[in-house]
C-alpha positions as CSV (number, residue, x, y, z in Angstrom):
1,X,-26.5,4.8,-18.2
2,X,-30.1,4.8,-16.2
3,X,-28.0,4.1,-13.1
4,X,-26.2,7.0,-13.1
5,X,-29.5,9.0,-14.6
6,X,-30.7,8.3,-11.5
7,X,-28.1,9.4,-9.5
8,X,-28.2,12.8,-10.8
9,X,-31.8,13.4,-11.3
10,X,-33.3,12.3,-8.6
11,X,-31.0,11.1,-5.1
12,X,-33.5,10.8,-2.4
13,X,-35.2,8.0,-4.8
14,X,-31.6,6.4,-6.0
15,X,-31.0,6.5,-2.0
16,X,-34.4,4.6,-1.9
17,X,-33.7,1.9,-4.5
18,X,-29.9,1.1,-3.9
19,X,-29.8,1.1,-0.2
20,X,-28.0,-2.3,-0.5
21,X,-25.5,-0.9,-2.8
22,X,-24.7,1.9,-0.8
23,X,-24.5,0.0,2.0
24,X,-22.0,-2.9,0.4
25,X,-19.8,0.3,-0.8
26,X,-19.4,1.4,2.7
27,X,-18.4,-2.5,4.2
28,X,-16.0,-2.9,1.2
29,X,-14.5,0.6,2.0
30,X,-13.9,-0.4,5.9
31,X,-12.4,-3.6,4.3
32,X,-10.3,-1.9,2.6
33,X,-9.3,0.4,5.2
34,X,-8.3,-2.9,6.9
35,X,-5.7,-3.8,4.2
36,X,-4.4,-0.3,3.8
37,X,-3.0,-0.8,7.4
38,X,-1.2,-3.7,6.6
39,X,0.5,-2.2,3.4
40,X,0.9,0.5,5.3
41,X,3.4,-1.2,7.6
42,X,4.7,-3.4,4.8
43,X,2.9,-6.4,5.4
44,X,1.6,-8.1,2.3
45,X,-1.3,-9.6,4.4
46,X,-4.7,-11.3,3.0
47,X,-6.2,-12.6,6.2
48,X,-9.1,-10.1,5.9
49,X,-11.8,-12.1,5.1
50,X,-11.0,-14.9,8.3
51,X,-11.5,-11.8,10.2
52,X,-14.7,-10.9,8.4
53,X,-16.0,-14.6,9.0
54,X,-15.0,-14.3,12.8
55,X,-16.7,-10.9,13.4
56,X,-19.9,-12.2,10.9
57,X,-20.0,-15.8,12.6
58,X,-19.5,-14.7,16.4
59,X,-21.8,-12.2,16.3
60,X,-24.7,-14.2,14.6
61,X,-24.4,-17.3,16.3
62,X,-24.6,-15.2,19.7
63,X,-27.8,-13.5,18.5
64,X,-29.2,-17.1,17.8
65,X,-28.2,-19.2,20.7
66,X,-28.2,-16.3,23.5
67,X,-29.9,-13.8,22.1
68,X,-27.7,-11.1,23.4
69,X,-28.2,-7.1,22.4
70,X,-26.5,-6.8,18.6
71,X,-24.1,-4.1,19.9
72,X,-22.3,-6.7,22.8
73,X,-22.6,-9.2,20.3
74,X,-20.4,-7.3,17.4
75,X,-18.1,-6.0,20.7
76,X,-17.4,-9.3,21.4
77,X,-16.9,-10.7,17.8
78,X,-14.6,-7.7,17.3
79,X,-12.5,-8.7,20.6
80,X,-12.3,-12.3,19.5
81,X,-11.0,-11.3,16.1
82,X,-8.3,-9.1,18.2
83,X,-7.1,-12.5,20.0
84,X,-6.9,-14.3,17.2
85,X,-5.2,-11.5,15.4
86,X,-2.5,-11.8,17.9
87,X,-2.3,-15.9,18.1
88,X,-2.0,-15.7,14.3
89,X,0.4,-13.0,14.1
90,X,2.8,-14.1,16.4
91,X,4.2,-17.1,14.1
92,X,3.2,-15.7,10.9
93,X,4.4,-12.3,11.1
94,X,8.2,-13.8,10.8
95,X,7.5,-13.9,7.6
96,X,7.5,-11.2,4.5
97,X,6.4,-10.1,1.2
98,X,4.7,-13.3,-0.7
99,X,5.5,-15.7,1.8
100,X,3.4,-14.0,4.5
101,X,0.9,-13.5,1.8
102,X,0.6,-17.2,1.1
103,X,0.3,-17.9,5.0
104,X,-2.8,-15.6,5.8
105,X,-4.3,-17.3,2.8
106,X,-3.6,-20.8,4.5
107,X,-4.9,-19.5,7.8
108,X,-8.5,-18.1,5.6
109,X,-8.6,-21.6,3.9
110,X,-8.2,-23.3,7.1
111,X,-10.8,-21.4,8.8
112,X,-13.2,-21.8,5.6
113,X,-12.7,-25.0,4.9
114,X,-12.0,-26.4,8.6
115,X,-14.8,-24.7,10.2
116,X,-17.0,-22.9,8.3
117,X,-18.1,-25.7,6.1
118,X,-17.4,-28.4,8.3
119,X,-18.4,-27.8,11.9
120,X,-22.1,-28.0,12.9
121,X,-22.5,-24.9,14.7
122,X,-21.4,-22.4,12.0
123,X,-24.5,-24.6,9.5
124,X,-21.7,-26.2,7.8
125,X,-22.3,-25.4,3.6
126,X,-25.7,-24.0,3.9
127,X,-24.6,-20.7,6.2
128,X,-26.6,-19.0,9.0
129,X,-30.1,-17.2,8.9
130,X,-31.1,-14.7,11.3
131,X,-33.5,-11.7,12.2
132,X,-31.0,-9.8,13.4
133,X,-31.2,-6.2,13.9
134,X,-29.5,-4.7,10.8
135,X,-27.7,-2.2,13.3
136,X,-29.6,1.0,12.0
137,X,-28.8,0.4,8.3
138,X,-27.0,2.3,5.9
139,X,-26.7,5.5,8.1
140,X,-24.2,3.2,10.6
141,X,-22.6,1.6,7.7
142,X,-21.4,5.1,6.3
143,X,-20.8,6.6,9.6
144,X,-18.8,3.9,10.4
145,X,-16.9,3.8,7.4
146,X,-16.2,7.7,8.0
147,X,-15.0,7.1,11.7
148,X,-12.5,4.2,10.8
149,X,-10.9,6.3,7.8
150,X,-10.5,8.8,10.4
151,X,-9.0,7.0,13.0
152,X,-6.6,5.2,10.6
153,X,-5.6,8.6,8.9
154,X,-4.5,10.0,12.8
155,X,-2.8,6.9,13.3
156,X,-0.9,7.3,10.1
157,X,0.1,11.1,11.4
158,X,1.3,10.2,14.4
159,X,4.5,7.7,16.1
160,X,2.8,4.5,15.3
161,X,2.2,5.9,11.3
162,X,6.1,7.0,11.3
163,X,7.4,3.7,12.5
164,X,5.0,2.0,10.4
165,X,6.3,3.7,7.1
166,X,10.1,3.4,8.4
167,X,9.2,-0.4,8.5
168,X,7.5,-0.6,5.1
169,X,10.7,1.5,3.4
170,X,13.5,-0.8,5.3
171,X,13.1,-3.1,8.1
172,X,16.8,-3.2,8.6
173,X,16.8,0.9,8.9
174,X,14.0,0.9,11.2
175,X,15.4,-1.5,13.4
176,X,18.7,0.3,13.8
177,X,16.7,3.6,14.4
178,X,15.7,1.3,17.7
179,X,12.3,0.5,16.0
180,X,10.9,-2.2,17.7
181,X,10.0,-4.0,14.1
182,X,8.1,-7.1,15.5
183,X,5.7,-5.1,18.1
184,X,4.8,-2.3,15.5
185,X,4.0,-4.8,13.0
186,X,1.6,-6.8,15.4
187,X,0.0,-3.5,16.0
188,X,-1.2,-3.2,12.9
189,X,-1.8,-6.6,12.2
190,X,-4.4,-6.6,15.1
191,X,-5.7,-3.5,14.1
192,X,-6.6,-4.5,10.7
193,X,-8.1,-7.7,12.6
194,X,-10.2,-5.5,14.8
195,X,-11.7,-3.5,11.7
196,X,-11.9,-6.6,9.3
197,X,-14.0,-8.2,11.8
198,X,-16.5,-5.2,12.7
199,X,-17.1,-4.9,8.5
200,X,-18.0,-8.9,8.6
201,X,-20.3,-8.3,11.4
202,X,-22.0,-5.1,9.7
203,X,-22.3,-7.2,6.5
204,X,-23.7,-10.3,8.4
205,X,-26.3,-8.4,10.0
206,X,-27.2,-6.2,6.8
207,X,-28.0,-9.1,4.5
208,X,-29.9,-11.5,7.4
209,X,-28.0,-14.2,6.1
210,X,-24.3,-15.3,6.8
211,X,-23.2,-16.6,3.4
212,X,-20.6,-19.8,3.5
213,X,-19.3,-19.5,0.3
214,X,-15.6,-18.8,-1.3
215,X,-16.5,-15.0,-2.8
216,X,-17.3,-14.0,1.1
217,X,-14.6,-15.4,3.3
218,X,-12.3,-17.5,1.0
219,X,-9.3,-16.4,-1.2
220,X,-11.9,-15.1,-4.1
221,X,-12.7,-12.2,-1.6
222,X,-9.0,-12.0,-0.3
223,X,-8.0,-11.2,-4.2
224,X,-11.1,-8.5,-4.4
225,X,-9.8,-6.7,-1.2
226,X,-5.8,-6.8,-2.2
227,X,-7.7,-5.2,-5.7
228,X,-9.3,-2.5,-3.6
229,X,-5.6,-1.0,-2.5
230,X,-4.0,-1.9,-5.9
231,X,-6.8,-0.1,-7.6
232,X,-7.4,2.9,-5.4
233,X,-3.6,3.0,-4.3
234,X,-2.2,2.2,-0.7
235,X,-0.3,5.4,-0.1
236,X,-2.8,7.1,1.1
237,X,-5.7,5.9,3.6
238,X,-8.5,7.0,1.0
239,X,-7.0,5.1,-2.2
240,X,-8.3,1.7,-0.8
241,X,-11.7,3.0,-0.6
242,X,-11.6,4.8,-3.5
243,X,-11.0,1.3,-4.9
244,X,-13.7,-0.2,-3.2
245,X,-16.2,2.5,-4.2
246,X,-15.1,1.8,-8.3
247,X,-14.6,-2.0,-8.0
248,X,-18.2,-2.2,-6.4
249,X,-19.8,0.1,-9.1
250,X,-17.9,-1.8,-12.1
251,X,-21.2,-4.1,-13.0
252,X,-23.3,-0.5,-13.1
253,X,-20.8,1.3,-14.8
254,X,-21.0,-1.5,-17.5
255,X,-24.1,-2.4,-16.8
256,X,-24.5,-2.9,-21.1
257,X,-21.6,-5.5,-21.1
258,X,-23.8,-8.5,-20.0
259,X,-21.8,-11.9,-20.0
260,X,-19.1,-9.7,-20.7
261,X,-18.5,-7.5,-17.7
262,X,-15.9,-10.0,-16.1
263,X,-13.8,-9.3,-19.6
264,X,-14.3,-5.4,-19.6
265,X,-13.7,-5.0,-15.9
266,X,-10.2,-6.9,-16.2
267,X,-9.0,-4.5,-19.1
268,X,-10.2,-1.6,-17.2
269,X,-8.2,-2.8,-14.2
270,X,-5.3,-3.6,-16.3
271,X,-5.3,0.2,-17.9
272,X,-5.6,1.5,-14.5
273,X,-2.4,-0.6,-13.3
274,X,-0.3,0.2,-16.7
275,X,-1.2,4.3,-16.8
276,X,-1.7,4.5,-13.0
277,X,0.6,2.0,-11.4
278,X,0.6,3.6,-8.1
279,X,-3.4,3.8,-8.0
280,X,-6.1,6.4,-8.8
281,X,-4.9,8.2,-5.9
282,X,-1.3,8.6,-5.4
283,X,1.3,11.2,-6.1
284,X,-0.2,13.6,-8.5
285,X,-4.1,13.2,-7.0
286,X,-6.7,12.0,-9.0
287,X,-5.1,12.8,-12.4
288,X,-4.2,9.6,-15.0
289,X,-0.1,9.8,-15.8
290,X,1.5,8.4,-18.4
291,X,3.1,5.2,-18.1
292,X,7.3,5.5,-17.5
293,X,7.8,3.7,-20.4
294,X,5.8,6.5,-22.5
295,X,7.5,9.2,-24.8
296,X,8.0,12.3,-22.5
297,X,8.2,16.0,-24.0
298,X,11.9,17.3,-24.1
299,X,11.8,20.4,-22.0
300,X,15.1,22.7,-23.8
301,X,17.5,24.9,-21.3
302,X,17.5,28.6,-22.6
303,X,20.8,29.4,-24.5
304,X,22.8,31.6,-22.5
305,X,22.0,35.5,-23.6
């Protein structure tokens, strides 16, 4: 309760005392937008944490070993993630649905267990400590979130968005209309990789430490990012961002739950899925609607006069 009282009564003090939280909300929002892209194009990809790891480790390693400017480090990390996205996407995007999800989980686990935890240059299981410039802190992160959401929203309103929507609804029908399905799916996959790697670089420079744990770049983070989209709704670009906001704030919303926070959060997520299966942001706006099995009131047609 004190969290929300301070937010309403002392916004400036709230900003100063919760900069890390606000920054994490922004970073999670950027990652959620990368998830929106692949879902919007009909791909159940969970590769975002892997591309985040590429962005984080590449930018920090360049800083530590070559002492290059942080902006250049982030740019190189994003480009490298795009190249890796192309190489991974060539064989993986032949799969669909749950098979694609499993393949991308294999990618992030191979990267996490095979490289991050076993290669000396990445610090193995100890992570990387650095003293890089945090890219301007909260303002840059929030501006990045707005810019990424706007660009992705504009993409969905153009030719790319129309093709992605057609592929999501029916790949066979999209092919019959002359849409190059493989090409458009690859564009979405690579764009998602670029956004996720940028989020990873932002997060690494914000915390001054690259954490090799599973909660950062493993399956746990992949499930969290998917939760952003499921909770917020993947039908509109702002949906996963709203989901990221809520999931990040859950420990503060239920701050009195103590050790039971995970149980309370789980019940909350289940309730949203039951009563709002399309997500909080979806058809009908932000209103909570009745589930499909809930009795509906019958409206009688007027009798002829």
